[in-house]
Backbone bond lengths (Angstrom), bond angles and torsions (degrees), N, CA, C in turn:
res aa  C-N    CA-C-N  psi(-1)  N-CA   C-N-CA  omega(-1)  CA-C   N-CA-C  phi
1 X - - - 1.495 - - 1.444 114.27 -
2 X 1.301 116.96 -35.39 1.490 118.54 -177.11 1.498 108.85 -66.30
3 X 1.420 119.87 -35.91 1.363 119.44 178.83 1.576 115.20 -75.46
4 X 1.301 119.61 -32.34 1.362 127.10 178.55 1.569 112.85 -73.87
5 X 1.358 117.99 -38.24 1.464 120.98 -173.33 1.481 113.65 -51.93
6 X 1.396 118.94 -55.30 1.582 113.17 179.74 1.453 113.35 -57.09
7 X 1.321 123.58 -33.76 1.494 124.95 174.47 1.464 110.62 -59.19
8 X 1.289 117.31 -47.97 1.512 122.61 -175.83 1.547 104.26 -66.53
9 X 1.295 123.84 -44.60 1.610 125.02 177.93 1.582 106.45 -60.89
10 X 1.302 116.40 -39.34 1.488 116.11 -177.19 1.652 105.34 -68.99
11 X 1.176 120.36 -41.59 1.599 125.68 -177.01 1.614 101.53 -62.55
12 X 1.304 112.45 -46.81 1.528 110.96 -173.60 1.594 113.51 -71.15
13 X 1.415 113.65 -26.87 1.334 116.20 175.45 1.497 115.89 -77.33
14 X 1.289 119.50 -27.12 1.458 124.89 169.51 1.411 114.39 -77.67
15 X 1.324 127.31 -29.40 1.311 129.80 -175.68 1.384 117.37 -56.43
16 X 1.365 127.37 -47.26 1.435 126.95 -175.31 1.554 109.27 -59.33
17 X 1.294 119.04 -43.92 1.452 123.41 -169.31 1.556 106.13 -70.54
18 X 1.370 118.27 -35.34 1.393 122.19 -179.42 1.542 111.08 -73.50
19 X 1.370 117.62 -40.14 1.412 120.57 175.01 1.472 111.49 -64.97
20 X 1.270 120.81 -52.32 1.490 120.32 -179.90 1.591 112.72 -61.97
21 X 1.234 120.67 -30.54 1.490 120.79 174.31 1.507 110.58 -62.52
22 X 1.334 114.40 -44.26 1.443 126.31 178.99 1.550 104.61 -58.65
23 X 1.297 117.70 -53.01 1.431 125.44 -170.84 1.629 105.03 -57.74
24 X 1.293 121.55 -52.27 1.448 123.24 -179.39 1.528 113.81 -65.83
25 X 1.367 112.97 -33.31 1.466 117.76 179.23 1.556 109.03 -66.76
26 X 1.346 114.61 -35.77 1.403 118.09 -175.64 1.541 110.89 -79.89
27 X 1.327 116.99 -14.90 1.547 115.16 173.14 1.388 116.85 -70.87
28 X 1.357 115.76 -15.80 1.575 123.40 176.37 1.520 107.18 -82.92
29 X 1.334 118.77 70.20 1.449 122.08 -166.04 1.543 112.53 -81.76
30 X 1.377 118.32 -15.67 1.449 114.37 -177.17 1.581 114.19 -86.92
31 X 1.367 114.07 -43.91 1.489 115.68 179.53 1.568 107.19 -145.74
32 X 1.313 112.09 81.14 1.516 120.48 -175.96 1.537 111.49 -59.83
33 X 1.219 118.85 144.62 1.474 127.83 175.81 1.357 108.97 -71.02
34 X 1.472 117.35 151.85 1.492 118.66 -179.19 1.577 107.44 -62.25
35 X 1.221 118.58 136.86 1.405 128.71 -177.08 1.612 108.79 -53.75
36 X 1.332 111.33 -44.76 1.445 120.40 -176.13 1.552 110.39 -58.40
37 X 1.380 115.60 -44.48 1.350 121.67 176.07 1.615 116.84 -62.62
38 X 1.292 115.04 -40.33 1.369 122.33 175.15 1.536 111.38 -64.73
39 X 1.349 114.98 -43.12 1.529 117.31 177.01 1.446 108.81 -66.50
40 X 1.207 122.12 -38.72 1.486 124.10 177.75 1.544 110.16 -58.10
41 X 1.300 121.36 -46.98 1.359 126.34 -177.36 1.546 105.02 -66.93
42 X 1.285 118.98 -43.76 1.574 121.45 -179.33 1.568 103.29 -55.59
43 X 1.327 118.59 -50.96 1.593 116.46 -173.52 1.392 110.13 -67.77
44 X 1.415 119.30 -35.97 1.513 113.31 172.61 1.414 119.05 -64.32
45 X 1.333 114.55 -29.79 1.521 121.34 172.19 1.494 115.70 -68.24
46 X 1.364 114.30 -28.20 1.419 120.80 170.52 1.539 109.40 -68.86
47 X 1.414 117.02 -48.99 1.394 118.22 -173.76 1.465 113.18 -69.21
48 X 1.361 115.20 -25.43 1.572 114.99 179.48 1.379 113.84 -68.92
49 X 1.459 115.92 -10.81 1.512 117.70 178.96 1.492 107.07 -64.37
50 X 1.324 125.11 -27.26 1.474 123.08 -179.33 1.542 110.96 -62.93
51 X 1.457 118.83 -57.34 1.412 115.60 -178.03 1.550 114.06 -68.82
52 X 1.350 115.35 -22.16 1.470 120.36 176.33 1.534 109.81 -67.96
53 X 1.434 114.32 -47.58 1.467 117.20 175.72 1.429 114.25 -61.07
54 X 1.278 119.82 -36.13 1.533 128.41 -179.58 1.616 106.35 -62.34
55 X 1.357 110.58 -51.87 1.370 117.01 -176.11 1.568 112.46 -59.92
56 X 1.381 115.35 -49.09 1.407 122.94 174.36 1.519 115.53 -53.98
57 X 1.276 108.92 -42.26 1.549 118.18 -177.15 1.595 109.97 -65.25
58 X 1.263 108.86 -38.17 1.565 120.51 -173.57 1.545 101.83 -68.48
59 X 1.341 113.57 -57.49 1.553 116.14 -178.52 1.475 109.33 -57.20
60 X 1.261 117.62 -39.14 1.506 121.30 -177.37 1.559 115.22 -56.72
61 X 1.475 113.36 -23.94 1.408 115.76 179.27 1.484 110.46 -69.59
62 X 1.398 120.81 -13.01 1.468 121.23 -176.92 1.497 110.08 -117.91
63 X 1.349 119.33 -2.90 1.456 118.36 175.49 1.492 108.55 -129.36
64 X 1.431 109.24 118.91 1.472 114.35 -176.08 1.607 116.78 -89.14
65 X 1.256 114.26 -12.20 1.450 122.87 -179.22 1.511 115.68 -75.45
66 X 1.315 118.86 107.89 1.470 121.45 179.80 1.573 114.44 -59.28
67 X 1.360 116.81 -32.26 1.496 120.67 172.12 1.401 114.33 -66.84
68 X 1.279 122.22 -41.94 1.554 130.31 171.02 1.507 110.95 -54.81
69 X 1.362 111.69 -50.13 1.463 116.77 -179.65 1.474 111.63 -63.65
70 X 1.395 117.13 -50.77 1.319 122.61 -169.19 1.576 113.51 -71.88
71 X 1.340 114.20 -38.47 1.468 121.87 -170.24 1.461 112.64 -94.69
72 X 1.446 117.17 -19.16 1.529 120.89 -174.21 1.489 108.24 -117.60
73 X 1.319 115.25 -65.07 1.473 122.52 -171.68 1.464 113.03 -63.23
74 X 1.304 113.69 -57.13 1.530 119.63 -179.29 1.549 111.93 -48.04
75 X 1.355 113.71 -61.99 1.687 114.21 -179.86 1.403 109.45 -55.26
76 X 1.344 127.54 -44.23 1.447 122.76 -177.85 1.467 112.47 -59.05
77 X 1.401 116.57 -50.36 1.382 119.75 -167.02 1.668 105.25 -76.52
78 X 1.253 121.96 -37.56 1.383 125.19 -179.07 1.635 110.09 -66.17
79 X 1.247 114.60 -51.33 1.436 119.82 -177.89 1.597 108.49 -60.83
80 X 1.370 116.13 -44.16 1.388 114.36 177.71 1.479 116.50 -68.01
81 X 1.346 119.42 -27.49 1.415 127.75 176.63 1.641 109.56 -63.61
82 X 1.332 109.79 -46.44 1.536 112.43 -178.70 1.552 107.69 -75.12
83 X 1.348 117.69 -35.05 1.510 119.93 175.69 1.490 116.60 -56.31
84 X 1.486 109.29 -39.62 1.381 116.62 -176.95 1.478 112.90 -68.78
85 X 1.299 117.92 -33.24 1.489 126.08 173.76 1.469 107.28 -59.36
86 X 1.260 123.52 -62.00 1.376 130.38 -177.62 1.544 114.07 -53.30
87 X 1.397 114.23 -50.99 1.420 119.53 -177.08 1.529 107.02 -66.61
88 X 1.330 121.97 -36.61 1.514 120.52 -176.73 1.500 111.44 -79.57
89 X 1.242 118.65 -41.97 1.521 122.57 -169.54 1.612 117.97 -108.14
90 X 1.322 114.74 -7.47 1.472 114.73 -177.36 1.487 108.62 -120.73
91 X 1.262 122.44 -43.71 1.490 131.43 -168.13 1.492 109.15 -58.11
92 X 1.346 116.47 -39.74 1.558 119.02 -170.12 1.501 103.11 -91.95
93 X 1.275 126.08 -0.93 1.381 122.54 -174.64 1.587 106.74 -85.46
94 X 1.384 110.24 146.88 1.423 113.43 -177.19 1.563 116.09 -66.99
95 X 1.318 113.43 -16.33 1.402 120.11 -179.68 1.574 108.01 -72.90
96 X 1.262 121.35 -22.14 1.486 123.56 171.87 1.387 108.38 -70.23
97 X 1.326 120.73 88.48 1.452 117.93 -172.77 1.589 113.91 -137.23
98 X 1.375 112.22 20.67 1.454 118.61 170.50 1.435 107.19 -159.30
99 X 1.399 115.62 159.94 1.516 121.88 -172.72 1.435 111.80 -59.19
100 X 1.341 123.69 -35.96 1.304 130.87 -174.84 1.596 115.39 -63.61
101 X 1.360 109.47 -21.06 1.540 121.09 -178.64 1.504 106.39 -66.33
102 X 1.258 124.01 -37.73 1.366 125.76 -178.59 1.467 115.76 -55.39
103 X 1.457 112.90 -41.66 1.471 122.65 178.65 1.512 107.39 -72.83
104 X 1.155 119.63 -41.67 1.549 118.87 -175.93 1.526 109.93 -67.74
105 X 1.283 116.81 -40.89 1.542 115.68 -178.62 1.554 108.45 -77.48
106 X 1.300 119.57 -30.35 1.395 121.52 -176.79 1.582 102.94 -71.59
107 X 1.354 123.44 -44.51 1.379 121.87 175.90 1.474 118.48 -58.28
108 X 1.428 112.89 -39.65 1.486 122.56 175.05 1.505 114.53 -56.82
109 X 1.393 113.76 -47.60 1.459 116.07 -176.10 1.523 108.19 -75.07
110 X 1.366 125.94 -33.71 1.319 137.29 171.70 1.583 107.18 -52.60
111 X 1.297 114.55 -54.54 1.385 118.88 -169.88 1.517 113.27 -75.73
112 X 1.304 114.30 -23.02 1.550 124.27 173.53 1.510 104.06 -64.41
113 X 1.368 121.74 -55.53 1.381 122.47 176.08 1.450 116.84 -58.11
114 X 1.320 115.78 -45.74 1.499 121.41 178.51 1.437 114.63 -63.44
115 X 1.430 118.39 -30.64 1.496 119.79 172.36 1.526 113.25 -62.94
116 X 1.291 112.16 -49.86 1.384 117.57 179.61 1.662 115.13 -58.07
117 X 1.335 106.90 -43.01 1.520 113.50 174.42 1.490 114.48 -66.55
118 X 1.308 116.11 -33.92 1.414 122.95 176.97 1.578 112.76 -64.53
119 X 1.327 116.41 -39.85 1.448 122.85 173.30 1.431 111.62 -54.56
120 X 1.310 116.78 -49.01 1.491 123.58 -173.69 1.520 110.21 -67.14
121 X 1.352 115.54 -43.14 1.418 120.08 177.93 1.535 113.55 -66.86
122 X 1.211 117.84 -38.18 1.487 121.84 -177.65 1.437 107.48 -74.25
123 X 1.306 126.60 -48.56 1.411 123.26 176.82 1.526 115.94 -68.33
124 X 1.308 119.93 -23.06 1.457 124.02 170.68 1.520 102.39 -64.17
125 X 1.308 121.12 -49.05 1.482 120.36 -178.77 1.494 111.71 -66.01
126 X 1.315 118.78 -37.40 1.438 123.25 175.14 1.569 117.81 -55.05
127 X 1.353 109.49 -34.19 1.534 115.49 168.61 1.403 118.53 -55.57
128 X 1.362 115.34 -29.66 1.469 119.78 179.56 1.535 110.94 -88.87
129 X 1.369 114.70 -42.05 1.586 115.96 176.47 1.568 104.54 -173.78
130 X 1.293 115.07 148.13 1.458 117.72 169.64 1.461 118.68 -59.27
131 X 1.257 117.24 -31.29 1.467 118.71 178.23 1.443 113.62 -71.54
132 X 1.366 118.14 -31.69 1.377 120.27 172.25 1.498 113.56 -66.09
133 X 1.320 115.42 -42.01 1.510 121.11 174.37 1.465 112.20 -54.86
134 X 1.246 117.27 -50.65 1.510 123.52 174.05 1.512 116.74 -48.00
135 X 1.430 113.45 -58.28 1.436 120.06 173.93 1.417 110.87 -59.94
136 X 1.360 129.82 -33.62 1.351 125.93 175.97 1.420 113.32 -63.64
137 X 1.344 116.75 -41.24 1.359 123.44 178.43 1.477 112.76 -57.96
138 X 1.387 117.53 -48.57 1.411 125.03 -179.85 1.515 111.94 -58.85
139 X 1.262 116.70 -49.95 1.463 123.73 -177.29 1.471 113.67 -62.78
140 X 1.310 114.18 -47.00 1.533 124.69 179.05 1.498 112.34 -66.55
141 X 1.317 113.80 -31.80 1.475 115.31 -178.27 1.499 115.31 -75.84
142 X 1.403 112.35 -24.01 1.439 120.03 176.36 1.536 108.15 -86.67
143 X 1.191 123.44 -43.46 1.578 125.38 -169.30 1.566 111.09 -106.11
144 X 1.283 116.66 -69.13 1.473 115.78 -162.02 1.507 112.29 -78.41
145 X 1.316 126.01 -31.57 1.439 122.89 -179.64 1.569 108.42 -74.32
146 X 1.351 123.53 -46.54 1.417 114.74 172.80 1.442 117.34 -71.38
147 X 1.316 114.63 -22.00 1.432 119.41 176.12 1.592 111.59 -57.65
148 X 1.317 115.86 -43.53 1.455 116.95 172.91 1.558 114.72 -56.68
149 X 1.282 119.41 -40.31 1.419 120.05 174.45 1.503 114.10 -65.70
150 X 1.377 115.85 -38.16 1.451 121.33 -178.78 1.607 110.70 -64.07
151 X 1.445 118.21 -45.65 1.328 119.72 175.34 1.579 114.90 -60.19
152 X 1.341 110.95 -43.33 1.532 115.72 -178.35 1.587 109.51 -69.39
153 X 1.284 114.67 -31.62 1.428 117.80 -179.60 1.589 111.43 -59.29
154 X 1.283 115.92 -28.20 1.450 119.07 179.01 1.451 110.02 -61.81
155 X 1.314 117.13 -56.75 1.514 123.89 -178.07 1.597 106.16 -70.51
156 X 1.346 119.88 -33.34 1.392 115.42 175.38 1.440 120.70 -67.12
157 X 1.390 117.67 -25.74 1.397 124.61 169.90 1.514 108.12 -69.11
158 X 1.347 121.67 -37.00 1.373 122.21 -178.91 1.474 110.80 -71.19
159 X 1.339 116.60 -36.55 1.508 116.47 176.82 1.557 110.10 -69.98
160 X 1.243 122.94 -31.61 1.375 128.23 170.38 1.628 111.57 -61.27
161 X 1.238 114.85 -46.24 1.490 117.54 175.11 1.544 110.87 -61.74
162 X 1.390 108.91 -49.39 1.567 112.67 -174.06 1.475 109.93 -62.20
163 X 1.289 121.58 -35.57 1.433 122.92 -178.40 1.595 114.45 -50.37
164 X 1.276 108.30 -35.64 1.540 119.61 -174.40 1.561 113.68 -109.47
165 X 1.295 114.42 3.90 1.406 119.39 175.60 1.502 118.26 -96.66
166 X 1.405 122.84 157.41 1.430 122.61 -178.56 1.576 108.73 -53.48
167 X 1.352 111.63 143.03 1.464 116.20 -176.88 1.421 114.72 -56.00
168 X 1.237 124.29 -25.55 1.531 120.91 -178.95 1.513 109.07 -80.64
169 X 1.358 121.95 -17.73 1.488 118.97 177.48 1.522 112.27 -91.64
170 X 1.266 116.82 -10.80 1.473 120.33 -171.30 1.580 112.65 -59.87
171 X 1.422 117.02 -50.84 1.482 114.58 -175.62 1.475 114.71 -65.87
172 X 1.314 122.18 -31.46 1.400 119.90 -178.70 1.591 109.98 -78.19
173 X 1.397 117.66 -33.34 1.490 119.44 171.95 1.438 113.86 -55.89
174 X 1.357 116.80 -42.95 1.360 124.12 -171.72 1.577 108.20 -79.27
175 X 1.266 115.37 -41.07 1.481 121.21 179.48 1.548 106.89 -58.06
176 X 1.315 117.70 -51.80 1.498 121.92 179.20 1.475 114.65 -58.31
177 X 1.321 116.10 -42.35 1.451 118.28 176.60 1.388 111.06 -62.23
178 X 1.412 119.26 -47.39 1.479 117.15 -175.87 1.523 116.86 -64.51
179 X 1.477 109.04 -35.44 1.473 110.48 -178.98 1.584 110.19 -74.50
180 X 1.298 120.65 -30.16 1.502 121.65 171.58 1.467 115.14 -65.93
181 X 1.337 117.91 -38.50 1.415 124.11 175.21 1.472 107.43 -59.28
182 X 1.316 119.07 -51.45 1.450 124.03 -174.23 1.589 110.68 -64.85
183 X 1.469 113.89 -34.82 1.366 115.81 -178.84 1.470 112.18 -69.17
184 X 1.346 115.37 -45.83 1.525 123.29 177.96 1.545 113.67 -56.79
185 X 1.431 113.79 -36.97 1.448 119.71 175.24 1.513 108.98 -67.98
186 X 1.306 116.82 -42.86 1.475 119.88 -179.84 1.504 111.85 -57.99
187 X 1.378 114.20 -48.90 1.536 122.18 178.61 1.518 110.77 -57.59
188 X 1.380 116.26 -42.93 1.395 120.35 -176.30 1.605 107.22 -63.85
189 X 1.391 117.66 -44.68 1.393 118.08 -176.76 1.528 112.72 -74.84
190 X 1.318 118.19 -24.62 1.480 121.90 176.32 1.396 109.86 -72.99
191 X 1.350 122.21 -41.34 1.478 117.60 176.57 1.457 117.11 -70.20
192 X 1.409 114.20 -25.43 1.491 115.06 175.20 1.564 111.89 -73.11
193 X 1.383 113.16 -38.86 1.455 115.68 177.32 1.534 111.04 -65.48
194 X 1.460 120.53 -41.97 1.380 129.86 177.63 1.474 113.54 -57.50
195 X 1.327 115.29 -35.99 1.432 125.80 -169.45 1.573 109.20 -61.61
196 X 1.250 115.66 -27.00 1.591 118.87 176.20 1.373 111.87 -66.25
197 X 1.385 122.43 -24.99 1.491 121.92 179.84 1.496 115.32 -122.64
198 X 1.400 114.93 -14.57 1.456 118.34 -177.86 1.531 106.49 -124.15
199 X 1.206 121.87 114.88 1.547 125.25 179.20 1.400 110.47 -62.34
200 X 1.373 123.31 -39.43 1.488 126.84 -179.01 1.389 109.55 -58.53
201 X 1.310 122.17 -33.01 1.525 127.19 -175.51 1.583 104.65 -64.70
202 X 1.242 120.55 -42.87 1.502 120.11 -177.78 1.533 105.37 -71.28
203 X 1.247 119.61 -29.78 1.549 118.09 -174.38 1.519 102.15 -72.97
204 X 1.333 116.42 -44.56 1.489 120.12 -178.08 1.480 115.06 -59.55
205 X 1.396 112.15 -41.28 1.485 122.19 174.65 1.460 110.95 -60.39
206 X 1.281 123.18 -48.88 1.439 125.77 -175.68 1.470 115.66 -74.97
207 X 1.374 115.42 -44.60 1.442 124.23 -174.17 1.541 118.44 -92.31
208 X 1.336 114.64 -26.36 1.480 116.62 179.91 1.561 109.75 -108.76
209 X 1.318 115.30 -66.10 1.555 120.06 -169.71 1.367 111.80 -62.38
210 X 1.327 129.34 -50.71 1.349 130.23 -179.14 1.522 115.41 -56.65
211 X 1.416 113.33 -55.30 1.610 114.41 174.67 1.503 108.72 -57.92
212 X 1.368 119.55 -43.99 1.519 119.74 -178.37 1.562 108.40 -56.70
213 X 1.300 116.49 -47.86 1.445 117.29 -177.88 1.596 110.46 -52.17
214 X 1.323 112.52 -49.88 1.534 117.49 -177.40 1.479 110.49 -61.19
215 X 1.474 120.08 -41.56 1.348 122.78 -177.81 1.514 110.97 -62.02
216 X 1.433 114.88 -43.83 1.443 117.55 179.05 1.584 109.36 -64.07
217 X 1.309 116.17 -38.52 1.515 116.44 -177.11 1.595 107.94 -66.17
218 X 1.274 117.86 -42.54 1.508 123.49 -177.60 1.561 109.95 -63.86
219 X 1.293 110.89 -42.79 1.484 116.84 178.81 1.524 110.03 -61.94
220 X 1.464 118.56 -48.49 1.397 120.75 -179.81 1.576 110.94 -59.96
221 X 1.337 113.51 -44.14 1.477 113.13 -175.57 1.493 112.75 -64.96
222 X 1.371 118.85 -34.96 1.404 127.00 178.01 1.653 107.18 -59.93
223 X 1.333 110.18 -52.96 1.508 116.39 -179.62 1.564 114.03 -64.67
224 X 1.379 115.20 -33.63 1.395 116.93 173.48 1.578 119.60 -65.01
225 X 1.360 102.19 -43.35 1.562 108.18 -179.98 1.572 109.37 -72.68
226 X 1.206 118.87 -32.27 1.565 121.37 178.09 1.557 107.47 -66.51
227 X 1.333 117.75 -48.81 1.535 122.46 -179.82 1.536 108.68 -63.73
228 X 1.331 123.44 -29.82 1.353 122.57 -179.70 1.508 116.04 -83.49
229 X 1.366 117.20 -3.09 1.517 120.21 -179.75 1.510 108.14 -144.29
230 X 1.288 110.76 47.77 1.454 112.14 168.70 1.631 111.92 -82.72
């Protein structure tokens, strides 16, 4: 059991990212992207975790506030890292041929990063106890892992819009989407940090922000699918 347990924990830590990547991939029901391309973006999203972590660590040398790091620095660096992967490796690909593709590729990159992050969090909890690792898997599978895809889906939707918009409108569309994704990520983190000392923050997180993120994602998906098949 001792030898098997870490492998089970690893599988459980990887499972949420794979499941949610499949979920968002399946939402593109009219013209799904090549699975190999989505997997590629997922892996690149995982790999971008390294420069993202280095950047956050470097900035952290100059910022002592956990709130500032968690609610401002981390969301900006992480969302830009995911965005850079999609902008560099997906947007110029010929397979990016409908608005929904921006959401699919953004979710894939985000879930690659979230999966690596999830492994770190779960194994950190495992060092305390296996039961804590299991509870960490469950909570993060419901909130944090899909949360990364929901934040990224905001700027992914903007990328999908921009791809088929007049050239002069593209920069502002992308900029607004990226800033909104960063802001929602920041609010998400701030509520989680605040929940440790303010009970209402957790209530707002569970009852307002999380449902709101899903409503926004579903609205964007419907609009992207509709625009792609007029």
